[in-house]
C-alpha positions in Angstrom: 1.5 -235.3 145.0 2.7 -235.5 141.5 5.9 -235.7 139.4 5.4 -232.0 138.3 3.3 -229.0 138.9 1.8 -229.4 135.5 0.8 -232.9 136.1 -0.8 -232.0 139.5 -2.9 -229.1 138.0 -3.9 -231.4 135.0 -5.3 -233.8 137.6 -7.0 -231.0 139.6 -8.7 -229.8 136.5 -9.8 -233.5 135.5 -11.4 -233.9 138.9 -12.9 -230.4 139.3 -10.5 -228.8 141.9 -10.1 -225.1 142.0 -6.4 -224.3 141.1 -6.4 -221.5 143.8 -6.5 -224.2 146.5 -3.0 -225.6 145.7 -1.1 -225.6 148.8 2.8 -224.9 149.0 2.9 -223.9 145.3 6.4 -224.2 143.9 7.9 -226.4 146.8 8.4 -230.0 147.1 5.4 -230.0 149.5 3.0 -228.9 146.7 -0.4 -230.6 147.1 -4.1 -230.3 147.2 -6.2 -231.4 150.3 -9.2 -233.2 148.8 -12.3 -234.9 150.3 -13.0 -238.6 149.9 -15.3 -238.1 147.0 -12.7 -236.2 145.0 -10.1 -238.8 146.0 -12.3 -241.5 144.5 -12.6 -239.4 141.3 -8.8 -238.9 141.2 -8.2 -242.6 141.4 -10.8 -243.3 138.8 -8.8 -240.6 136.7 -5.5 -242.7 137.1 -4.1 -241.4 140.4 -2.4 -244.0 142.6 -3.0 -244.2 146.3 0.0 -244.2 148.5 0.6 -244.4 152.2 2.1 -241.6 154.4 5.3 -243.7 154.5 5.4 -243.9 150.6 4.9 -240.2 150.6 7.8 -239.5 153.0 10.0 -241.8 151.0 9.2 -240.1 147.8 9.9 -236.7 149.3 13.3 -237.7 150.7 14.1 -239.1 147.1 13.1 -235.8 145.5 15.4 -233.9 147.8 18.5 -236.1 146.7 17.9 -235.7 143.1 
């Protein structure tokens, strides 16, 4: 999850994800499913870990903006 598609794709590039694995492209549910080793790379590259509750709150907030 990211603030923009560009930001999400930039992180995917930095941690070695193939862009074709982007799920729900162009929607508020846009994301990549990643394994734990890639998750560790993402966190090392500046990603912030969030809980499912945090994600649900952020999605609700996006819908209302």
